[in-house]
N, C-alpha and C positions, 0 to 999 in steps of 0.2 A: 357487233363492235360496241365497246363501252364508250359512254360519253364522259364528259368532264365530271359531272356530278357522281356518276356511278364509280368512276375511278377514285375520286377523293373519298367517297364513302367506304369503298373497299379497303383503302389504306388505313382509314381511321378504325375500321373493325379489326384489322390485323394488329394495329398498335394496342387497341383495347384488349384483345385476346392475350397478347404478350404480358400486359400488366396484370390481368386477372390471374393467369396461370402462375406468374411469378409471385404474386401476393398469396395465393392459396398454398403454394408449395415452398414457401420461403424456408421453413424449418428443414424440409427434406433436402433442399438445395445446398444448405450449409453442410449437412452431414454427407451428402453425395454430390460433389461438384460435377461428376460426369452426367448427372441427370439434366443439367442445364444444356449440355451439348445435344442431348437427345431431344429435348423440347424445342430448342432453336431449330434443329434440323427438320422436325415435323412441321413447324410453322413456316419455315422457308420453303419446304416442299409444297405446302398449300398455296403459298404465294406464287411459286414458280408454275404450278399447274394452271392457275388462273391466267398467267401471262402466256403460257403455251397455248391454252385454248383460245385466247384472243388473237394470237398470231395465226392460228389455223383458219380463222374465219376470213372469208373473202370480202375485201372492201367494196364499197359501192362504186359504180362506174366513174363517178366524178371524184372519188376518193374523199368525199365529205366536204368538198369546197363549196358547193351550192348551199348546203345546210349552214355552213359557217357564215357566208356572206349575205344570207337571207334571200335566196332565189328559189322559186318553185314552191310546191305544196309542202315539202318537208323542211322548210326554212325554220331555223332555230329562233325561238323568241328570246332566249337568253344564252349566254356563252356556255353555261353548264350543260346545255343540250347538244353541243357540238361533239362530233366524234373525236376521240383522243386515243391513238394507238399507244400501247403501253411500252413497247420496246422493240428492238430488232435483234437479230442473231448476235450473240456475244462474239467479240473479236477472237478471244483466246480459244474458243471452241472450233474455229474454222481452220484447223491444221490437219494436213494429211499425215497419217501415221506411217504410210509406206515411204514417203520421202525422208522422214526423220530416221527411219531404220536404215535407209540407204546411206545417210550421212554418218550414222554410227559405224557401219561397215567400212566406209571410206576412211574414217579416222583410224580404224583398226589396220587398214592397209597402209596408211601413211606411216604409222609407227614401225611397221615391218620394213617399209622402204628405208626409213632412217637407220634401222638396225644394219641393213646391208644384205638382205637375203637375195635380192635380184642382182646386186653387184657380184656376190659370190658365185652365182650361177653363170653370169656373163664371163667372169674370169676363168671359170672351168671350161667354158666354151672356147675361149681363146687358147688355152693350154691344150685342149683336145684337138683343135684344128692344127696347131703347131706340132703335135706329137711330142709335147714336152712332159706328158704324164703317162703313166703305165695304164692306160685305158684302151680297150680295143672292142670287145664284143659283149661286155657285160650289160646288165640291165641299166646301170647308170649311163654308160656310153651310148647305148641306143636311145635312151630318153634325152640325152643332150642333143643328139642328132635331130630328133623330132622337135625338141624345143626350139632349135635353130631354124628349122624349116617353116614353122608356123609363125615366125616372128613378123613376117610381112602382113599377116592377117590381124594382128593385135594393135591396140593403142601403143604408141611409142612412149619412151620414158619422158619425153618432153610433154606429151599430152597428160601423163599422170601428174607431173610436177605442176603444170598449169592448173589442173583440177584441185590439187591441194592448196594452191595459193588462192584460188577463187573461193573455195569452200571454207578454209580455215585461216587464210592469211599467212600460211607458213611458206618459207622459202623466198627466193628472189626471181623465180621464173616469171616472165611477163604473162599476163592473163590474156585470153582471146579478146579481140576487138569487140567493144560493146559491153563487156562485163567489168566488174570492179573487184578489188581485193577486199576480202572480209577481214579487215584489221581489228574488228571488235571481238572476234570469237574467243581468243585465248583469255582475255580479261574476264569476259562473262563466264566462261567455263570454269576458270579458276575461282571466281567469286561464288558460283553455285556450289562447287564441291566443298569450298571452305565453309559455307553456311550449312550444308548437310553435315559436315564433320562436327561443327559446333553444336548443332541440334542433337546429334547422336551423343556427343560428349555430355551435354546437359542431361540427356535422358539417363545415361549411365550414373551420373552423380545423383539424380533424383531417385533412381532405383535403390541406391544404397541408403539414402537418408530417410526414405518413407517406409512405413510399415507394409503397405501393399505395393509391391514392385510393379504391378501391371496397371496402376492408375496412370492417367495422362501426365506427362512430364511438364516442366515449366518452360520448355523451349518455345520459341516463337515460330509458329507455322506460317505466319504471314510473310516473314522475311524469306524463308525458304521458298515459298510459293512465288513471290515476286522475282527472286533471283532465277528460278527455273523458267518462269514465263518469259523473262527477258532473253534468256539463252535460247529458248525454243523459238521465239519470234525472230531472233537473229538467224537461226538456221533455216527458217521457213523461206527466206528470200534467196538463199544460196543453194537450195536443193532442187531448183528447176534445171532443165536442160538434160545433158547426157550423163549426169552423175549416176543415175540409177543403172543405166546400161554399163557404164564404165566399171562400177564396183562389182557387177556380176562377172564381167570378163576378167578383171584383175584378181578377184577372189579365186577364180579357176586357175589363173596364172600363178598365184601364190601357193595354192595347193600343189600344183605340178612342180614348182621349184623346190618345195620342201621334200617331195617324194624323191626328186633327183638327188638332193643332198643327203637323203637318208638311205639311198640304195647301198647294197652290200659292197660293190666294187669300189665306190667312191669313199665309203667309210674306211675300208681296208687300206686305201691309198694313203690316207692321212693318219691311220691308227686311231680313229675316232669312234666313240661309242654311240653317239646320236648325231642327227642332222645339225643340231645347234653347235656341236663341237666342230663340225666341218665349217660352218659359217665363221666361227671365231678364229679358227686356224687360218682360213683363207684371208680374212680381213687383216689379221695381225701379220701374216707372212708376206703378203703381196701388196698391201696398202698401208701397213703401219698404223692402222686405226686404233683409237682408244675404245676398248670393248664396252659397250653399253647394252648388251643383249638382255640381261635380266631386268633392269628397270624399264627399258623401253617396251619389252614384251608384257610386263605387268601393266604399264600404262595403256597399252593397246587393249588388253582384256578389260581392265577396270573402266577405261574411258568409254568403251563400247557398251558396257552394261549401264553406265549412267545415261548415255544418250538414248539407248533403247527404252529406258524407263521414262524419259521425257516424251517419247512417242506415244505413250499411253495416256488416258485421261486422268491419271492419278493426281496431277497437280490441282485439278478442279474440285477435289474432294473437300467438303467443308467440315465434316465431322472430325473432331480432333483425334479420337482414338483410331478411327479408320485411316486417317492420314498418317499417323505415326506408324501403324502397322505396315502400310504400303511403303513408307519411306525407309523402313529397316532393310528392304531388299537391296538398296544401294548404299547403305551407310558404310559398310566395310569397304566397298569399292571406292567410295569417295576418299576415305582415309588412305587407302592404298595408293590411289592416283596421286594424292598430294605428297605422300612420302617419297614416291618414286620421282616425281617432278622436282622435289627439293634436292634429292641426291644428284640430279643432273644440272641443277642451277636454273631450271626453267620457271621456277616460281619462288618468291621470297619465303623465308621461314615463317611459319605460322606463329601468331601470338593470340592472346585472349581478348583482344579488342573486338568489339562488335561493330566496327565502322563499316558503313556501306561502301560500295564501289564508287570512287570519285567520278564525277561527271566529266571534268576536264582532265585530260592526261597531262602529266608533267612534260614540259617542253624538253626537247632533245638538247644535249649540251651544245652542239654546234649552232642550233637555231637560237638558243638562249644567248650564245656569245655574239651572234650577229645583231641582236637587239640592243646590246650594251652600247651606249653612246660614247664616243671618244671624248675623253676629258682633256682640257688644255694642259700643257706642261706646267708642273709646279714651279712657283717662283723660287729664286735663290734663297737659301736658308739665311735667316737673320738672327743675330744673337738675341735671345729672349723670346723668340717666337715659339709657338706650340710645336711639339714634335709632329712629324708626318703621320697621317692617319688619324689625328685627333682634330675634331671640328671645334673651332672657336666661335664665340658669339659675334654676330655682325655689329659694327659700330653704327650708332645713330639710327638704328632700325633699318639699315640698308640691306638689300638682298645679296646673298652670296651666289 
């Protein structure tokens, strides 16, 4: 274990190394800015390796307290000889990838729930039981029977809606006792996709303006990383419990429902070409819903890709060129999610402002109205008085 003197000397040597390398390669750094990222990464790796080696060493039985307070044979004669741990495990690295992938799949399921896939199958079940449709012994009819028989073994619709509310804050279904609604998810998710889209837009502009298109762009990776870490930490606390098991079961349910809707006898019943056509016909004919199949389905795919990307350690990448390359994987997905969400009115139109997500949410109109104090009734109008709505100066310094 390093003591205070060794720790300070090591940091001074690292700082001196940075200055020496920068001074000797100053001319090359001007000609090749990417070289600075490479040098910084190598020095940062050297520093991190020393910290990792220090963490792996076993501390003394008394954790260095006797040495610090001056007890025993190993008592420190000066503060610089006392043991000084360098760090603990970083917070942002202690995230389970499996749980975040489960949240991504649950978001995918939620969007299909909002499309109405399960409602369409349920309506077909009702019509099949009532004999109101020309279905008898086809593949779709038999699958509807099996779908109905297995209903008692699955999570109910109320269980699914409660999971969406707890995980993403969507809907109005009460959450189970002891849990809370994740009301921050949508704002953080919108903020992260917006920053990824801005970074990708900056990169496209810089690719056009520069001679070498594959040089690092002028976008800020720190803003993207911070927005991604905030979103990932938010999902971390809502990914516990039965979410992992529920998403596996409901993904199987979604696959079964889509196969039922795409069976030959059910498609012929409505003259549809695909299962999505059956969904839209049933929702429009029996429920009178406004069809949002296309934007919701693209939000499901793009949103799941973005959340799956967050489950990987890409956000912790410090080298700029590597981070840009990894971020390109979800750049188009972020743009597509924002466009689809805007078409549904789920997010405000984008602008070019680089403002960060506000910490305080705007108060609801009802809550704001409750905080407005009641004013006394206005006095009768007097000739020569100021018009209503215009403030006049107080007389003799009196308060109004």
